[in-house]
C-alpha positions in Angstrom: 0.4 0.1 -0.3 1.5 3.3 -0.5 3.3 5.3 2.1 3.1 8.4 2.7 7.1 9.1 3.0 7.6 12.7 3.0 9.8 13.4 0.0 11.8 16.1 1.0 12.6 18.0 -1.4 11.9 16.7 -4.8 11.9 19.7 -7.2 12.0 23.0 -6.0 12.3 21.6 -1.9 10.0 23.8 -0.5 10.6 26.0 1.7 14.1 24.6 1.1 14.0 27.4 -1.9 13.0 30.2 0.1 15.3 29.6 2.9 18.4 29.8 -0.3 16.9 32.8 -1.3 16.4 34.6 1.8 20.1 33.4 3.2 22.5 33.0 0.2 20.8 35.7 -2.2 24.1 37.8 -2.2 26.3 35.0 -2.5 24.3 33.6 -5.6 24.1 37.6 -6.8 28.0 38.0 -6.8 28.5 34.9 -8.5 27.0 36.0 -12.0 27.8 32.2 -13.6 26.7 30.3 -10.8 23.1 32.7 -10.8 22.6 31.8 -14.4 23.1 27.6 -14.1 20.7 27.4 -11.4 18.1 29.6 -12.7 18.2 26.9 -16.0 18.8 24.4 -14.0 15.6 25.1 -11.9 13.3 26.2 -14.9 14.1 22.4 -16.3 12.9 20.9 -13.4 10.0 22.4 -13.3 9.5 22.0 -16.8 10.1 18.0 -15.6 13.2 17.8 -18.7 15.4 16.0 -15.6 18.5 15.2 -17.9 18.8 19.1 -18.4 18.2 20.3 -15.2 21.1 17.6 -14.2 23.2 19.5 -16.3 22.7 22.4 -15.5 23.5 22.0 -11.6 26.6 20.3 -12.0 27.4 23.5 -14.1 26.5 25.3 -11.2 28.6 23.6 -8.9 32.5 24.0 -10.9 31.2 27.6 -10.5 31.6 27.9 -6.5 34.4 25.9 -3.9 33.0 22.5 -2.9 32.4 23.6 0.9 30.4 26.3 -0.3 26.5 26.4 1.2 25.9 27.2 -2.8 27.5 24.0 -4.0 25.9 21.7 -0.4 22.4 23.3 -2.2 23.4 22.3 -5.7 24.3 18.9 -4.4 21.2 18.3 -2.9 18.7 19.1 -5.8 20.9 17.0 -7.6 20.7 14.1 -5.5 17.0 14.5 -5.3 16.5 14.7 -9.3 18.0 11.6 -8.9 15.5 9.7 -6.1 13.0 10.9 -8.1 14.3 8.6 -11.1 15.1 5.7 -9.0 19.1 6.2 -9.0 19.3 5.6 -5.8 22.4 4.5 -5.6 23.8 8.1 -7.3 21.5 9.7 -4.8 23.3 8.2 -1.8 27.3 8.9 -3.7 26.3 12.1 -4.9 24.9 12.9 -0.9 28.0 11.2 0.3 30.8 13.2 -1.9 28.8 16.0 -1.1 28.8 15.7 2.9 32.5 14.8 2.6 33.2 18.6 1.3 30.3 20.7 2.6 31.6 22.1 6.3 28.7 24.2 7.3 25.6 22.4 9.3 22.3 24.1 7.7 22.4 21.4 4.7 22.7 18.6 6.9 19.7 17.6 8.5 18.2 17.7 4.2 21.1 15.7 3.3 20.5 12.7 6.3 16.9 12.9 5.7 17.5 12.4 1.5 19.9 9.6 2.9 17.6 8.0 5.1 14.5 8.1 1.8 16.8 6.3 -0.4 17.8 3.8 2.2 14.4 3.1 3.2 13.6 2.5 -0.8 16.5 0.3 -0.8 14.8 -1.8 2.2 17.4 -0.8 4.5 15.0 0.1 7.2 17.8 -0.3 9.7 20.0 2.5 8.3 16.9 4.6 7.7 16.1 5.1 10.6 19.8 5.6 11.4 19.9 8.8 9.4 15.9 9.9 10.5 17.6 10.1 13.9 20.7 12.0 12.6 18.5 14.6 11.3 16.3 14.9 13.8 19.0 15.9 15.8 20.7 18.3 13.3 17.5 19.8 12.6 16.4 23.2 13.7 13.3 24.0 12.5 10.3 22.4 14.4 8.1 21.4 11.4 10.9 19.6 9.5 11.6 17.6 12.5 7.9 16.8 12.9 8.2 15.4 9.2 11.0 13.3 10.1 9.4 11.7 12.7 6.5 11.0 11.0 9.2 9.4 8.1 10.4 7.3 11.2 6.7 6.3 11.9 6.9 4.8 8.8 9.3 2.7 9.0 8.1 0.9 11.9 4.5 0.3 10.1 6.7 -1.0 7.6 8.3 -3.6 10.1 5.1 -4.1 10.8 5.3 -2.6 14.3 2.2 -0.9 14.1 2.0 0.0 18.0 5.2 1.8 17.6 4.6 3.1 14.8 1.3 5.2 16.2 3.4 6.0 19.0 5.5 8.1 16.8 2.2 9.6 14.5 -0.3 10.7 17.5 1.9 13.0 19.5 2.5 14.9 16.5 -1.6 15.3 15.5 -0.9 17.7 18.8 1.7 19.8 17.5 -0.1 23.2 17.5 2.6 24.3 14.2 1.5 20.8 11.7 -2.2 21.5 12.3 -1.3 25.1 11.1 0.5 23.1 7.9 -3.0 21.2 6.6 -1.4 19.8 4.2 1.5 18.0 6.2 -1.1 17.6 9.0 -3.8 15.8 6.7 -0.4 13.8 5.5 0.2 12.4 9.3 -3.6 12.0 10.7 -4.0 9.2 7.2 -0.5 8.1 8.2 -2.2 7.7 12.1 -5.7 5.8 10.6 -4.3 3.9 8.3 -1.9 2.4 11.2 -4.2 2.2 13.4 -7.0 -0.1 10.6 -3.4 -2.2 10.0 -4.1 -2.8 14.0 -8.1 -3.1 13.3 -8.8 -0.3 15.5 -12.4 0.9 14.0 -10.7 4.6 14.7 -8.7 4.2 11.8 -11.5 5.2 9.3 -12.5 9.0 11.6 -9.1 9.9 10.7 -8.5 8.5 7.1 -11.8 10.1 6.2 -11.1 13.4 7.7 -7.5 13.0 5.7 -9.0 12.5 3.1 -11.5 15.9 3.5 -9.2 18.4 4.3 -6.6 17.0 1.1 -9.5 17.5 -1.4 -10.2 21.3 -0.1 -6.0 21.5 -0.6 -6.8 19.4 -4.2 -3.5 17.4 -3.2 -4.0 15.2 -5.6 -1.2 13.7 -4.3 -2.6 12.8 -0.7 -5.5 11.9 -2.2 -4.1 9.5 -4.3 -2.8 8.3 -0.5 -6.0 8.5 0.9 -8.0 7.0 -1.8 -6.0 3.9 -1.5 -5.6 3.8 2.1 -10.1 4.1 2.1 -10.2 1.0 -0.6 -7.5 -1.2 1.2 -10.2 -0.6 4.2 -13.3 -1.1 1.8 -12.3 -4.3 0.6 -13.2 -6.8 3.0 -16.3 -4.7 3.7 -17.9 -3.5 0.8 -16.3 -4.3 -2.5 -18.4 -1.2 -4.9 -17.2 1.0 -2.1 -13.8 -0.3 -2.8 -13.3 0.0 -6.3 -14.7 3.4 -6.2 -12.1 4.6 -4.0 -9.7 2.5 -6.3 -11.0 4.1 -9.0 -10.7 8.0 -7.0 -7.3 6.6 -6.9 -6.4 6.6 -10.4 -8.3 9.8 -12.0 -5.9 11.4 -8.7 -2.6 10.0 -9.9 -3.4 10.7 -13.3 -4.4 14.6 -12.3 -0.6 14.4 -10.0 1.5 13.6 -13.5 3.1 11.0 -10.9 3.1 7.9 -12.8 4.3 6.0 -9.6 1.0 7.2 -7.7 -0.6 6.0 -11.4 1.2 2.3 -11.1 0.5 1.8 -7.7 -3.4 2.4 -8.4 -3.5 0.2 -11.8 -2.2 -2.7 -9.5 -4.6 -1.8 -6.5 -8.2 -1.6 -9.2 -6.8 -4.8 -10.8 -8.4 -6.5 -7.7 -12.0 -5.3 -7.9 -12.3 -5.4 -12.1 -14.1 -7.7 -13.7 -12.1 -10.3 -15.7 -12.0 -8.1 -18.4 -11.7 -4.8 -16.4 -8.4 -6.2 -14.9 -6.7 -7.3 -18.0 -7.0 -4.0 -19.0 -6.1 -2.6 -15.9 -3.1 -5.1 -16.2 -1.8 -4.4 -19.8 -2.0 -0.6 -19.1 0.3 -1.4 -15.9 2.6 -3.4 -17.9 2.9 -0.6 -20.7 3.4 2.3 -18.1 6.0 0.3 -16.1 7.9 -0.3 -19.5 7.9 3.0 -20.0 8.5 4.2 -17.1 11.9 1.8 -16.3 13.2 2.8 -20.2 12.6 6.5 -19.5 14.1 6.1 -15.9 17.2 3.7 -17.2 18.1 6.0 -19.6 18.2 9.2 -17.2 20.1 6.9 -15.1 22.6 6.5 -17.8 22.3 10.0 -19.0 22.7 11.6 -15.4 26.6 9.1 -15.1 27.0 10.4 -18.6 27.0 13.8 -17.2 28.4 13.5 -13.7 31.2 12.0 -15.7 31.6 14.6 -18.4 31.2 17.4 -15.2 34.1 15.3 -13.4 36.6 15.0 -16.6 36.1 18.7 -17.3 37.3 19.7 -14.1 40.0 17.3 -14.0 41.3 18.4 -17.7 43.1 21.4 -16.4 45.6 19.0 -13.9 45.4 16.1 -16.6 46.9 18.5 -19.4 49.1 19.9 -16.8 50.8 16.8 -15.8 50.4 14.9 -19.0 54.0 15.2 -20.5 56.1 14.4 -17.2 53.4 10.9 -17.1 53.1 10.5 -20.4 57.4 9.8 -19.6 57.0 8.4 -16.8 54.7 4.9 -18.4 57.0 5.3 -21.0 60.1 4.4 -19.1 57.9 2.8 -17.2 56.6 0.3 -20.4 60.6 0.8 -21.1 61.6 -0.9 -17.9 59.4 -3.4 -18.0 59.9 -4.1 -21.8 63.4 -4.5 -21.4 62.7 -7.2 -17.4 60.3 -8.9 -19.9 62.8 -9.5 -23.0 65.9 -10.4 -20.5 63.9 -12.9 -18.4 63.1 -14.2 -22.0 66.5 -14.6 -22.6 68.0 -16.2 -19.3 64.9 -18.5 -19.7 65.7 -19.6 -23.5 69.3 -19.6 -22.0 68.6 -21.9 -19.2 66.3 -24.2 -21.5 69.4 -24.3 -24.3 71.8 -25.1 -21.3 69.5 -27.8 -20.5 69.2 -28.9 -23.9 73.1 -29.3 -24.8 73.4 -30.8 -21.3 71.2 -33.3 -21.6 73.1 -33.7 -25.3 76.3 -33.9 -24.5 75.7 -36.8 -21.5 73.6 -38.5 -24.6 76.6 -38.3 -26.0 79.0 -39.3 -23.5 76.4 -42.1 -22.6 76.9 -43.5 -26.3 80.5 -43.2 -25.9 81.0 -45.2 -23.1 78.1 -47.1 -24.3 78.7 -48.0 -27.8 82.3 -47.6 -28.3 84.1 -47.6 -24.9 83.4 -51.3 -24.5 84.0 -52.1 -28.0 87.5 -50.2 -28.0 88.4 -52.2 -24.5 87.5 -55.3 -26.3 89.7 -54.5 -29.1 92.5 -53.7 -27.0 92.6 -56.9 -24.8 92.2 -59.0 -28.6 95.3 -57.5 -29.6 97.5 -57.6 -26.4 96.1 -60.9 -26.3 96.1 -63.4 -29.6 98.9 -63.6 -32.0 97.8 -61.6 -35.0 100.8 -62.9 -37.6 97.7 -65.5 -37.7 95.7 -64.6 -40.6 92.2 -65.1 -38.6 93.4 -62.8 -36.1 94.7 -60.5 -38.2 91.3 -60.4 -40.4 88.9 -60.2 -37.2 90.7 -57.3 -35.9 90.8 -54.5 -38.7 86.9 -55.9 -38.8 86.8 -55.1 -34.9 88.3 -51.7 -35.8 86.5 -50.8 -38.8 82.8 -51.5 -36.8 84.8 -49.3 -34.0 85.1 -47.0 -37.0 81.6 -46.6 -38.7 79.8 -46.2 -35.1 82.0 -43.3 -34.5 81.7 -42.1 -37.9 77.6 -42.4 -37.2 78.0 -40.5 -33.8 79.5 -37.8 -35.3 77.3 -37.6 -37.9 74.3 -37.4 -35.9 75.7 -34.8 -33.4 77.8 -33.0 -36.5 76.6 -29.0 -37.7 73.3 -28.4 -39.7 73.4 -26.5 -43.0 70.4 -24.1 -42.5 70.7 -23.2 -46.0 69.1 -24.0 -49.0 70.4 -27.5 -48.5 68.7 -27.8 -45.5 66.1 -29.9 -46.7 68.3 -31.9 -48.8 70.2 -32.7 -45.6 66.9 -33.3 -43.6 65.4 -36.1 -45.7 68.9 -37.5 -46.0 69.4 -38.0 -42.1 65.8 -39.4 -41.8 65.8 -41.9 -44.6 68.7 -43.3 -43.6 67.5 -44.2 -40.1 65.8 -47.1 -42.1 67.3 -50.5 -42.9 66.0 -54.1 -43.4 64.8 -54.4 -39.4 63.4 -50.3 -40.1 60.7 -48.8 -42.3 60.9 -44.9 -42.1 58.5 -43.1 -44.4 58.1 -39.2 -45.5 54.5 -38.1 -46.5 54.6 -34.7 -47.7 51.1 -33.3 -49.1 52.8 -29.9 -50.4 56.2 -28.0 -51.0 57.3 -26.6 -47.9 58.4 -23.4 -47.4 61.8 -23.4 -45.7 62.9 -19.8 -46.3 60.5 -18.5 -43.7 61.6 -20.7 -41.1 64.6 -19.6 -39.2 67.6 -21.2 -39.0 67.3 -22.1 -35.2 63.9 -23.3 -36.0 65.7 -25.7 -38.3 67.9 -27.0 -36.7 65.9 -27.5 -33.8 63.7 -29.5 -35.8 66.4 -31.9 -37.3 67.5 -32.5 -33.8 64.5 -33.9 -32.7 62.8 -36.1 -35.3 66.0 -37.4 -35.0 65.8 -37.8 -31.2 62.1 -39.6 -32.2 64.1 -41.9 -34.7 66.7 -42.3 -32.3 64.0 -43.6 -29.1 62.4 -45.5 -32.3 65.7 -47.3 -33.2 66.1 -48.2 -29.7 63.1 -48.8 -27.7 59.9 -49.2 -29.3 60.7 -52.6 -32.0 58.9 -50.8 -34.6 59.1 -52.2 -38.2 58.0 -48.5 -39.7 57.7 -45.4 -38.8 55.6 -42.6 -40.9 56.5 -39.2 -40.8 54.4 -36.5 -42.4 55.0 -33.0 -43.2 51.5 -29.9 -42.7 52.5 -26.6 -44.0 50.5 -24.5 -42.2 50.0 -20.7 -42.0 52.3 -19.4 -38.8 53.8 -23.0 -38.2 55.1 -26.3 -39.3 53.3 -29.9 -38.3 54.8 -32.8 -38.4 53.2 -36.3 -37.3 55.5 -38.4 -35.8 54.0 -42.3 -35.6 55.3 -45.6 -35.7 53.7 -49.0 -34.9 56.2 -50.0 -31.7 55.5 -50.8 -28.0 54.2 -47.2 -27.4 55.5 -45.0 -24.8 53.9 -44.1 -21.2 53.6 -41.2 -19.9 55.9 -41.7 -16.9 58.9 -43.3 -20.0 59.1 -39.6 -21.8 61.4 -38.4 -19.5 63.4 -41.9 -19.1 63.5 -42.3 -23.0 66.0 -39.8 -24.1 62.8 -37.6 -25.1 63.3 -35.3 -22.7 65.6 -33.8 -24.7 63.5 -33.2 -27.8 61.4 -31.4 -25.4 63.5 -28.7 -23.8 64.2 -28.2 -27.6 60.7 -27.5 -28.9 59.6 -25.9 -25.2 62.9 -23.3 -26.1 61.7 -22.0 -29.2 57.7 -22.2 -28.0 57.1 -24.8 -30.2 54.8 -27.6 -29.0 55.5 -31.6 -28.4 52.4 -33.2 -27.7 52.3 -36.7 -26.8 48.9 -39.3 -27.8 49.9 -42.0 -24.6 46.3 -43.0 -24.9 47.2 -44.6 -28.9 47.5 -48.3 -28.3 48.6 -49.1 -31.5 52.4 -48.1 -30.9 54.1 -44.0 -30.4 52.4 -41.4 -31.8 53.8 -37.6 -31.4 52.7 -34.3 -33.0 55.5 -31.6 -33.3 54.7 -27.8 -34.5 57.4 -25.4 -35.4 56.6 -21.7 -35.2 57.2 -20.0 -38.4 
């Protein structure tokens, strides 16, 4: 049901405008630009052009000191506009920012009251109560304090603490100052009547009826809408015809007040009492109006945010340009340092990877010499020392051993010799692959199209050469395979090699034990990739990707 919170102030803040004109007339007239923007803002506000009003309030604020009374007044009006369009977070932000600068006391109760209303709208009732209490403490105006107490009563009403709410409303009606202000007197009277009705007290009806008559005499359409809504609710279980009539009157008053929120409230209430066809029409009107209002307020919120952003940007522009050169130089220096450190880190990481690759290569060569040559050399030396080399058979056997040692030495040297990366690379590379074919192992090369080697750097060619060589050596030594397929695919930014054999395969845990860690280290050093297919049941498969 419609709550009668005193939304003070929404447009010109009523009495606040008069107070401002009395207390700060000289200050405003002394600042012509401020006065011009302020007058424009208030004019646009009266014409419901809220974006233009908000813009001019922001322009006016830039013409005065942030801790001045004028700035506080402008902030209060700006926050009220934000509240009216439903931007409660923006309203809270504007007031909080103003309170950080404001040194005076005159506008404090009005700031606190508006903050309390914003928190109420966001259903933060405890915070709302706290700020109403602050507003009462800071207020020097008796009527304002009455209004704030009325609003506290509404908070307790919303919390369903009806007896506590009535304790706030009842003594206010005895205030002589309130009785002189018929508009506010009717507000409190209606609130007390409604909260009595919520407590099932028959005394609620006379209060609500009296408030209705006062509001009717004052043509207070916003107040009439609330009164009719309360009476419609009162009669809903007593007289449906009368309840419907009051709901219709509430709708008429809402239309005259030009308050879309009140129109929505009354339309929602009317759907309860109409025929099915009438309820459908009321609901359709409610949906259309709500969608339109949501769209307008959402647009206004965005526009307000843009205006506020542009305003802050304009204020900061001078400082920005003043410090732009030094900031730019600082940023450039910082970026240079970061880039340099990143480059050095990249170099160090690559150097470590290459060192690791070199170490692994040297270890592999050393192990190969030890395993494949040292024993052969030792056996040959022993044979030469213990056999009669005068005998033709012994001599031939010695020569065969020495030739075997020579061939193995040549193969090791060939595996680790310098790699040509010029125009001879392709022939050398393919010859190396083909050299692994023999009676026990057949190596097949598959090339779907001509490979573009000139786009690949020397280090990438060497890496490719060594990695494929490592894979072939691994196959020869460990896989028990009878054939190997090496497929080449030339892609836009990389060369992809699919390597597979029909051997016993390779488990994940074996990668670092099979000599392939060296190949993986080489690939990672050039930002390439080596992807092992450990789930392949039919041999060994790996995909090598070399960036160009």
